[in-house]
N, C-alpha and C positions, 0 to 999 in steps of 0.2 A: 586697193583695190575696192569695186564698186557695185559688183555684180559677184552671187556667191557661185558662177561657170564661168567654165572659159572653153572659148571652142575653139576644137584641135587647130585649126591654121593658125591661131594666136599664141600656140605652145611655142614653138620655133623660136619667132621674138623674143619671147621673155626666156630662154631660156639662153640665148644667146647675151639680152642686157643682164640677167643675173652673173656670167661668166667678168665680166666687165667690171663687176663689183670692187673688187679686193684691191685692186686699185687704187679705184676712188676712196674706198676708205683708208688706204694708209697715207692717201696724201690727207685725207679728214682730220688720221690722227695727228700725225703732221702740224697741221695748221690749229688744231685743239691745244694741243701742249704747247707751241709755243703761246699763243694766245693767253692759254694757263700762265705761262712764267710773264708775260708781261700782266698781265692781270694781279699776282704775288708780288710784281716789283712795285707797281701801282700801290696798291694794299698796303703794303709793308712800309711804302714812303707815305703816305696817310698817314697811316698809325703812326711810325714815328715825329711827324709832321707837328699830329693833334696830342702826344704823350701816350701815347695807347698803350707804347714798346716799355712803361714806367710803371707800370699799373701790377705787376708781378713783384718788383724791386718795393714800389711802394710798399706793400701789402708786408713783406719783408720786413720793412724797417718801423714798422707800425709794430709789428709782431715784438722787436726787438727795441722799438719804445717801451713798449708796454712792460716788458722784463725789466727794462732802465727803471721805468719809474718807479715799480714793485719795490727792487731793490732801493730805489731811493725814500720809500715809505716807510722801510723797513728801519732805513738806516735813520731817521728822522724819532722812528717811537723809541729808540733803543737808547737813543741821546736821550731823550725825554725821561723815560721808565728804568733806564742804566744804570743812572746812579744811587739808585734805589733798593737795584738787589744785589745782593753780597755773600760771598761765599764760607761757609760754615766748616771748620774740623771739629770733627769729633774724635777725642782720643780713644781708643781700643781697651779693650778688658786686655786685665797681664797677658802679652804672650802676645797680642792680635794688633795688628796695625789699624790705623785712624781713618776715619771715613766720611769723604764728601759729599756735601750738600749743598743746597744754596738757601737765601733768605731772603725776607722783603721787609723792609723799612715799612711801617705804618707811621710813625711818629717817632717823634725824638728820643732816642734812646731803646726803641722798643722794635722789636723786627718778630716775623714769625715765621714757620721753618715747620719742616714735616717731624709728625711727630714718631714716624718710624723710624728717621733717620737717629733720634736721639735714645731709641727706647735702648736701653744695656749696655749705653755709653758711659765714656766718662769726662773729661772737663771738656768745655766749650771755647773755639774761640771763632770769630770773626772778622774778615776780612774785608777790601774796597781791590778792585780791580787795579789800581793805582798804587798799590804795596803796603796801604794802612793797615792796620790789626789791630786786635784786642781783646781781653776776654770778654766772656758772654754768660752770665747766670738764666738760667733755666727758670722761669716765672712761674709755668706751669705747663701742662699737656693733657689732649684731650684726644684719646686713642679712636674716638669713636668717630672724629672727622680727621684725622691723620694731621690735627695741628699741634703747633706747641708756639710758646708766647717766649722770645730772651728777652733780655735786659741788659745795655751795654753803657758804658761811659768812655771819657778822654776819644770821642771816633763824631764827628759830624758827618752826620748823611743824611739828605734829603728823604720827607717822607715821601713814598709814593701817592697818588691822587685815588681816589678811591670809587671805583662806579656804581655802578647797580644792577640789578637780576634783570633788570630789563634791556640790558643789552646781551646777554643771553639766550640768543634763536640758534637757531639748527640751521648751518649753512652760514653762517656770519664766520669771514675771516679773521682769524687769532693769532695771537703771535707769544711765543714760549721764549723766555729770556732768562738765564739762571748763570751760574758762574763754573767755571771749566775746573781741572786740576792744579792749571797753571794760571787763575786768576784771570783769565778774560771769561769775556761774555761769551754766551752760548746763547744762538737764536735758532728757533725751530718756527716757519711758520705753516697754517693749514685754517682747516674749518669746526668747527664745531660739528661734531656727523649725533654727539645723541645728548641727552639732558635726563636728570632723575636716575642715572645705571645705578647699580648694582655690582660692586666687587668683594668678593672674597678676600680681606688682608691676611688674614692667616684662619686655620681651624676655629669657628666658634664667634668674628668679630667678621663682621662685613661692612664696610661703606658704603654710603645713602647719600643720594642728593648731589651723586657726582657726573660732572661734565665731563664728555669724553668728545677728544678730538683726533684726527689723525695727524697731528703734530709727531714727529720722531721726540723723544724725549729721553737724554743721556740719564744715566743714574744719577749724577751730582745736580742736575737740576732739578732735583726735588726739593719742596719748597721757594721755590723760584717763582714768577708771575707769569700769568697767566694775561695777557693786555687785549685790548682790542686795539683798530686802526689810531685812534688817537692816542694810546699810552696810557688809558686810565686800567687801572685795576681792574680783574672780572674773575679772578677765580687766583686759589693758592696752589700751584703743581705738587702733584702728590709724588712720594717715593715708591708710593705702590706699584706694581707695572700690570698696565691691564691685557688682556690676550692681542691687543692691536692698537697702536697711536699711545697717549697718553689722557692722565688722569689730574682734574684739579677741581679743589674743593671750590665751591661757587662764593661768588663774593657776599651775598646776603647773609650764608653762613659762618664765613671767614669772620664779617665786622659782629655778629652776633656774639661766637666763645669765643673772640677777642677781647672782647668786654668784659664775659665772665672770668676770664683766665685773670684778667687785669686785675679783676676786683677781689678774687676769692683763691686764685691759683687752681681753679677746676670747673667743668664745665658741664652741666645737668642734661639731662637729654630724656626726653619721655620715652617707656620702655613698656609695650604689652603685653610681650610673651607669647606670640605666635610663632611656628615655622608655617612658609605656606608658597603656592606657586602661582604663576598668572595663570586666571581661570579662561579656557578656549572657549569661545561662544560671547552670546549676547545676551544678556548687559557684560562686561566686562568686570572684573573683580579678583577676587584674590580667595585660590583654594589652601582651605588651613589643614593642613596634613597633619599638623603635632601641636600641644600646646603645654609650653612647660608649666611641669607642677607647680601652686602654689604665687602661680603669677595671677597678673588682675586677669587676662584676657582666663585662666580658671576658674578663679574666685568669682566671673562674673557670665561663668555657663560655658563658654564659647568650647567647640568639640572639635577632635578632624572630619571632615565632610562639609562645616559649613563654607559655606560662599561669603566673606565679606565686600559689597559694593561700594559703601557709602561710609563717610567719615564728614561727621556733621551736615548731611545735606549732600555732601559733594561728592560726586563719583570721582571709585577709585580705578585705574586701568591694569592694576598689576601692583605686582609686591614692592617694586621700586616707587613707586606714587604710595603707596599705603604704610613704607616707613620713611620716606620725608614727613608726610602730616603727621605719623606720631612724634618723632626727634625732636621736630623744630618746635614742641611742646615744654611742659617742664613736669617734671612729678607733679603729683596732686592735681594737675591739671584735667578735665572728664575731657571724654569723648564719646560722641553718639555714632554706632556704630549699625549699618544695616544689613541683618543677615539672612540668606539663604538658605534653605534647605528643605528638600523635600519638594520644589516647588511653592511653599511657604515664606514670607520674610515675614520680617521682626525686629525692633529697635533694641539695640542691649545699651546702656548707660555705662564706661567702664575711665574706673579713676586708676590712672597712669602711674607707675612705680618709677623708678631710678633705672636710666638704664644699666645692665651688668651684665658679662660675658654669659653666653650661655653655651653647652654641647652642639658640634655642629650638626646639624639635620640633611642628610642626602634627598632634593625635591627632584622639581623636575629641570629641564636644561633649560636656559636662559635666553629672556626676550629681551633685557639690553646688557648690561656689561656685566662679565665674568658669572661666574657659579653664585646660583641664590642656593647658599647652604647655612644660612642663619635665622636665628628670631626677631620680628621686629618690637 
């Protein structure tokens, strides 16, 4: 239409023209459908000729290949680290059944396992997945880190390769390796979900510096190996269950505790004597909720309401990090704490004592792992 008005004489011609449109429209639709079908056939033929139809198939195959590659990686890791992972059978008290766990050989005749599994048990036997077994003796136990050292003879087992704390990064893929009830390797894969975690093993006893993963860990896997994609040990699995996933003692703590247990049969850890919760706000830190009487913290004048923000000049973001800083030191070591109260900051030097079990003190909900209910 080339103008906004129509002369009355033209109206009849336009109406006659409009009545003839449906027939032409039907023919146009028919021609359009035929042309569309021909175009689709040409398009399909072109895609097939150039491999376009294989794209979805290739994507599916790639996903399958990735799963196959991952399974092959896990198999290689287990082949490398598996021979160093042992089964542990702990005789129960009179009238009770035995308990099963795992252990990791760290050098000839020595293996680490979970202290929680051995606690209150009787004789200990270790076994390999190929059916060999021998008695083992307990060199020492450290309930603070849930580690115990076993000694065995008459059984040749390769030592696992020890890694470093540098491999402990949130999001890194890890593999848990243990031994089940039928002397077969038990394997689970996942990623590291948090570091420096806290979990209450039992009232008054909290595990610190723990590595939490989203791996599913069976009860028999406690004491087994947490390894990276190279099959290198980065932690020892704990028999203590987290609210979700698995827990492991990090390799740097494992190496230090194993050295102490081998030398003296026990491990020493620094102890401050405060209960607290993560401080909300900036800067971070620890809200002191209770101070154990006659503890190093009490002797230094710490009191409920204090906020601990730094240890030896390094900021602490919560109770988990504070306990890690304290427990990695020895009794007699001193730490310089930065204390904030009512907006005023001061420095307090505290001489640490030996770690001791303390009554559980209920505090705020956790921000890491488990329930923050103990003192550090």
